[in-house]
N, C-alpha and C positions, 0 to 999 in steps of 0.2 A: 918723578917731580910732583910734588902736591899741587892740586888744583881746587878752588876754591868754587865750591857748587852755588849757584845763585838762583833764586826762585823767579819766574816769569809774575809779570803784575797779574796774569789770570789766575794762577796758582795763589798767591798772595790774597786775591780778592776772593777766591773759593773758600781759603782757611778764615779769613774774617767772617764770611757769611757763615761758616759752620760754627764759629764761637759766638756770633751774636745768636744762631739759633738755639745752641745748648743753654745759653744765658736766660735766653726767653723761657725755655721749657723749665728750667731749674726756678726762675720767679713764678711762672705760672703753678708749678707744684707747690711751692710755699704758700700762693696765695689760696689754694685749695684747702691746704693742711690748717691754715688760719682760719677758714670758714668752717672747717669741721671742728676745730677745738673751741670755737666760740658759739657754735650752735645757730648761724646766721641763717643757714639754709637746711634747717633739719629735714625736710623731704626731699632734699637732694643729696646731701652728703652727710654720712654718719660722724661719729667722733674720730673716728680713725682715717676719713678723708675718702671712705669708700662710697663710689657714687651709687646709691641704692636705688635711684630712679631710672638710670640709663645704662648701668653696667651690673645688671642683676646677679651674673654669674661670679662677677667680683666678689659678691659677699661668700659665698661658698669658699671661691679661692683663698681670699684671704683667711678665714678660719682655718682651713688646712695649712696654709702655709705658715701661719702661726704657730699651730701644733707641731708641725714638723720642725721648725725652729727651735722650739723649746726641747725638743728631743737633741738636736745637735748640740745646743747648748749643755745639755746634761751629758753629752758623750755618748748616747745611745745611738750610734750610727746604724748597727743593724735593725734596731727598731725604724730609724729614720727609711731605710729601705723597704722595710715590711708595711709601711703605714698603709692601712686599708681604705684608699681613698674611695669617694663615691662616684668620682668622675671616670670616664674611660681613656683618659690621656692625663698623665701627671708630670710630664718633662717641665712645662712651664710652672706648676706649683713648686716642684722640687727646686728648680732654679731661683725663684723668689725666696722660697724657706731659708737659701744661703744666705741672701741679703738680709734678711730678718734675722738670722743668727748672729751675723757680724755686727749689725747696726742696731738690733733691738733694744740692747740695753742703753744705747744712748738717746735714740728718739722714740723709742716704743715700736709695738708692731704696726705702724700708720703707713700709707701709701709713701711718706717721705723716706722709709727705710728702703722701699723700692725702687727710689728715684734713680740712684745709680745705674742699677739695669735698665730702668726704663729709658733712660738717657742715651745709654750705648743702643737700644733698638731705635729710639727716634732720630738720632743721628746717622746710623746705620742706612736706615729707610732713607733719609734725603741724600746719603751720598750716591746710594746706588741710584736713586731715581735721577739724579744729577748724571750719572755715569751713563746710564742707559739711554736718556734723552739726549745727552750730548754726543753719544756714539751713534745715534740713528739720525738725529736732525740737527745737530751742532749746538755748541757750548750755550748761546743765548735761550734756545729752546730748553736745554738741560736745566739751566738757572730757574727759567721761569715755572718749569714743572716740579723743581723741588720746592720752590717758593711756595707755589699753591698747595702742595701737600702739606708743608709745614703748617701753614695757618689755617687748614680747613678745620672748621670747629670741632666736627665729631670725631676725627682722627686725632686731633690734638687732645681732646678729653681722655678718648680710650687710651692714649699711651701715657696717662698719669695712673691708670688702673692696674690692678692684678689681673691681666686677661691673657689668652693665648694668641690673640691677633696680631700683636706686633712681632713676636718672634716669628709667626708663621709668614707674615708679610715678608719680613726681612729674608726668610729662606727663599721664599718665591722669587724675590727680586734677584738675590743672590745667583739663582738658576738661571733665570731669565738673562743676566750680564755674562754668563758663563756660554749661554747658548750663542748669543750674539757673537762673542769670541771666536767661536767655532766656526759661525757662519761668515762672519765679515773679516778676519784676520788669518794670517798664514801663520799657523802654530809650528815651533820647532817641537821635537820630541818631549824636552823638559817642560815647555810651556803647555804642550797637550796634557802632559802627567799632572800639572799643577791644576789646570783647568777642570780636569776631571775629577780631582780630589774635593776641589772646591764645590764643584756640582754635586756630587755623591754625597758629601756633608750636608749640602743645602736640601736634597731629597729627602735623607734620612730626617731631619728637623722637622722638614714639613710633614712628613708622616707621623712623626712621634707626636706633633701638634694635632693634626688631624687625619685620622685613618681613613676618612670618606673621600678622600680627593685623588687616590692612587689611579683612577681612570683618567682623571683631568692631567695627571703628570704625565701617564704613559703616552696620552694622545699629544700632548705639548711635544715631547721628546721624539715623537713618531713623524710630527710635523716637521721640526727642526731639522732631523734627517733628511727628508723629502726635500726642503729649502736648501739645506747645503750641499745636497749633491746637485739640485738643479742650478744653485748659482757657479758651481765649478765647471758646470757644461756649458753654461752661457758664457764663462769668462776662458773657456777653453784651458782649464789649468786643473790639475790633480792634486789635491793636498791630502795624502793619506793622515796624517797626524790627525787632521780636523774631523774625519769621517770616523777613524778609530775612538776617538774621544767620545764623541757622540753614541758610537755603539756601546763603549762601556759604560756611559751614563744611564743608557736604556736598559742594558742588561742588569746591572745595579737597581735599577728602580722595579723591575720585574722580580728580582731577587729578595728584597727586602721586606715585602708585606708577608711572604712566607716566614722569615726567619722572626718578624715580629709575632706572627700568629702563634709561632711556636713557643715563643716565650711567653706569651699570655696565656698558652695550655699550661704550662709548668706553674705558672701562678694560681690558675685556677686550681690545679691539683694541691696546691699549698694551702689555699683558703678552703677547700673542702675538708682539710685535716683539722681545721679549728674547731672549737666547741660548737656545738650547734646552739645557734641563738645568740652568738656572740655578734655585736654590732659595734659599729665606730665608737659610740658612747663608751662600750664596755671596753675596749681596746684604750681609748683615752684616760678612764678611770684607772685601770692597770697600770698607767704609766704616770698617774699624779697628774694629769693633764686636765684643764677646764673642759667640760663638756657642752660648753654654750652653742 
């Protein structure tokens, strides 16, 4: 017999808050784009809406994402893969280039073209902040934490730019959320597999964004394992799926850096095979891209 699923007032309230936050972020980005186009604050935002005074890295990320997007628009997927970035990590740049390639012809290579992706980051961070706060301290604290994060000026500004921080923060919050499930919930084998997969994905994304946080990730997972075992001893219960999930996540975190290092070495060998003296500008010129 079919049943009608109804949402609780708390769930409807959370949905409304998320919609309001999303609308607020879109309006904020539109305002920044207008400021950039009109040149009202030339020392703060350039014509593309890039924050040249507070998000300096975004200038280089924007340039490379624009060039990668042009490669995609021309169907040069292999050249997009081989793009010689000057930055050590390029995951966030490549993801932004996908948005530029899709929306560039409509709105140009402005920060407005990156808004769909930045909006996903923004909403994801708020949702995960709420989920973590609600899980540990209750729904009221979760809502307050999400609201505080959502309107924090520096965070709000940085989520309008082409930075790696929003993606990295999302990944770290996802990992913490998964760890909390392992510590505080009784997981079935299927749930443990799902949590392990989510956490492994978070670890991979975090390391692809910032390779220098491996020690912090490993320390976090080791501490989570100790807390998980201590909690079970204190409650006099034994939850094998929870323990196995944390062990699997930790082993994955130990394995990933070596795999990424091996891949980086392969890229270095490919780079060594390029003509001596070839620069990123030479590469751009060979593909008929601007070298600005």
